C-alpha positions in Angstrom: 0.0 0.0 0.0 2.9 2.4 0.5 3.4 2.4 -3.3 0.4 4.6 -3.4 2.6 7.6 -3.0 5.7 5.9 -4.2 8.9 6.6 -2.4 7.5 9.6 -0.5 5.6 7.7 2.1 8.4 5.2 2.6 10.7 8.1 3.3 8.2 9.8 5.6 7.6 6.7 7.7 11.2 5.9 8.1 12.0 9.4 9.3 9.0 9.9 11.5 9.9 6.8 13.5 8.4 3.6 14.6 6.0 5.1 17.0 4.1 6.9 14.3 4.4 3.9 11.9 2.5 1.7 14.3 -0.7 3.8 14.1 -3.1 4.5 11.3 -3.6 6.7 9.4 -0.2 7.8 8.2 -1.2 10.7 6.0 -3.9 13.3 6.5 -5.7 15.1 3.7 -8.1 18.0 3.9 -10.3 18.1 0.8 -12.7 20.2 -1.3 -14.9 18.6 -3.9 -16.7 20.2 -6.8 -19.4 18.1 -8.4 -19.5 18.8 -12.2 -22.5 18.8 -14.5 -22.8 19.3 -18.3 -25.2 21.7 -20.0 -27.8 19.0 -20.3 -27.8 18.6 -16.5 -25.9 15.3 -16.4 -23.3 14.5 -13.7 -19.9 14.4 -15.5 -17.1 14.3 -12.9 -15.5 15.4 -9.7 -12.9 18.1 -9.3 -10.8 17.4 -6.3 -8.5 19.6 -4.2 -6.5 17.6 -1.6 -4.3 19.4 0.8 -1.7 17.2 2.5 -0.5 17.6 6.1 2.7 19.3 7.0 4.8 16.2 7.7 3.9 14.6 4.4 4.4 17.9 2.5 7.9 18.3 4.0 9.1 14.8 3.1 7.5 15.0 -0.4 9.3 18.1 -1.3 12.8 16.9 -0.3 15.1 17.4 -3.3 12.8 19.8 -5.2 14.3 23.2 -5.8 12.5 26.4 -4.8 12.2 29.4 -7.1 13.5 32.9 -6.5 10.5 33.7 -4.3 11.0 30.7 -2.1 8.1 28.8 -3.6 7.8 25.7 -5.8 6.7 26.3 -9.4 3.9 24.1 -10.8 6.3 23.0 -13.5 8.8 21.8 -10.9 6.1 19.8 -9.1 4.6 18.3 -12.3 6.5 15.0 -12.1 5.4 14.6 -8.5 1.8 15.3 -9.4 2.0 12.5 -12.0 3.4 10.1 -9.5 0.5 10.8 -7.2 -2.3 10.3 -9.6 -0.7 7.3 -11.4 -0.2 5.5 -8.1 -3.8 6.0 -7.1 -5.2 4.1 -10.1 -5.2 0.7 -8.3 -7.4 2.3 -5.7 -9.9 3.9 -8.1 -8.6 7.3 -7.0 -10.4 6.7 -3.6 -13.6 7.8 -5.3 -17.0 6.1 -4.9 -20.2 7.2 -6.5 -23.6 5.7 -7.0 -27.1 6.5 -8.1 -30.2 5.0 -6.4 -29.8 2.1 -8.8 -26.1 1.5 -9.7 -22.5 2.3 -8.9 -20.6 4.8 -11.1 -17.4 4.2 -12.9 -14.7 6.8 -13.3 -12.0 7.4 -16.0 -8.4 8.4 -15.3 -7.8 11.9 -14.0 -7.2 14.9 -16.2 -6.0 18.4 -15.5 -3.9 17.3 -12.5 -1.3 19.5 -10.8 0.3 20.2 -7.4 0.5 23.6 -5.8 2.4 24.8 -2.7 0.9 27.4 -0.4 1.3 28.2 3.3 3.8 25.4 3.6 1.3 22.8 2.4 1.0 20.8 -0.9 -2.3 20.5 -2.6 -3.1 18.0 -5.3 -5.7 19.2 -7.9 -7.3 16.8 -10.4 -10.5 16.2 -12.2 -12.0 12.7 -12.2 -14.4 12.3 -15.2 -17.2 9.8 -14.9 -17.1 7.0 -17.5 -20.4 8.2 -19.0 -22.7 11.0 -18.1 -25.1 10.2 -15.4 -28.6 11.8 -15.3 -28.9 14.0 -12.3 -32.6 13.5 -11.6 -33.1 11.8 -8.3 -30.2 11.2 -5.8 -26.5 10.9 -6.2 -24.1 9.8 -3.4 -20.3 10.3 -3.3 -17.7 9.1 -0.9 -13.9 9.7 -1.0 -11.9 7.4 1.3 -8.9 5.1 1.4 -10.2 1.5 1.9 -7.1 0.7 4.0 -7.3 3.9 6.1 -3.6 4.6 5.3 -4.8 8.0 4.3 -7.4 9.9 6.3 -9.7 12.3 4.4 -11.6 15.2 6.0 -13.5 18.0 4.4 -12.5 21.7 4.7 -14.6 23.5 7.3 -15.5 26.3 4.9 -17.1 25.5 1.5 -16.1 21.9 1.4 -18.5 21.0 -1.5 -19.7 22.9 -4.6 -22.1 22.1 -7.4 -21.0 23.5 -10.7 -23.4 23.6 -13.6 -26.1 21.8 -11.7 -29.7 22.0 -12.8 -32.0 24.4 -10.9 -33.2 23.0 -7.7 -30.3 20.7 -7.0 -29.2 20.6 -3.4 -26.5 18.8 -1.5 -25.6 17.8 2.1 -22.6 16.3 3.8 -23.2 13.5 6.2 -20.4 12.8 8.8 -20.5 9.2 10.2 -20.6 8.5 13.9 -17.2 7.6 15.3 -16.7 3.8 15.0 -15.9 1.8 18.1 -12.1 1.6 18.8 -10.6 -1.6 17.6 -7.5 -3.1 19.2 -5.6 -4.1 16.1 -1.9 -4.1 15.3 0.0 -3.1 12.1 -0.3 -6.6 10.6 -4.1 -6.0 10.4 -3.6 -3.0 8.2 -0.8 -4.6 6.1 -3.3 -7.3 5.0 -5.9 -4.7 3.8 -6.2 -4.2 0.0 -7.9 -1.9 -2.5 -11.0 -4.2 -2.2 -11.2 -3.8 1.6 -14.0 -1.8 3.2 -12.3 -0.8 6.5 -11.9 2.8 5.5 -15.5 3.3 4.5 -16.6 3.6 8.1 -14.7 6.9 8.4 -16.0 8.4 5.1 -18.1 11.5 4.9 -20.9 11.2 2.4 -22.0 13.8 -0.1 -25.7 13.5 -0.9 -27.0 15.3 -4.0 -30.7 15.6 -4.8 -32.0 17.0 -8.1 -35.7 17.4 -9.1 
């Protein structure tokens, strides 16, 4: 599972020490999600903005040069952005969507990039749906790591937006009750895979309803 973010997580875990490595999650992401619709009112994709925690940001940027202003240019971070989105394919980019009748399938990300602001890295990418989904009725979205290696939480302010949605569409974010604490060791998490459901219990749900 550490291949998800290639050498970056391996470096972070080794440097953060065994005490941290024994607990999950290892990486924290604060996210914003924009739900995209086409002119016909169909759902067509998710635009994601994932801001990584300070520790992961620091280790991820080792070896990358800053520009004259002390920042990291998008062009400099482009190879790192590609590593991130490519390594997430096995996990379906942590995205889960469904209508009242069926699950959705997503295509590979487009328009991906990394930016650096206020000492934090943010990964931006758009995840197109395999085919447009009629918006009438209800749509449900979840973004989570099935192995809980990465923890996802929404931004407190404007965590979700609807872009191009038909008139009358509304959304809500449902936060799950905290699951009961489980006494498990690292071997439990090592055996989790992309098909596991452990991380789902921590996932916020986006509920969209359109007339």
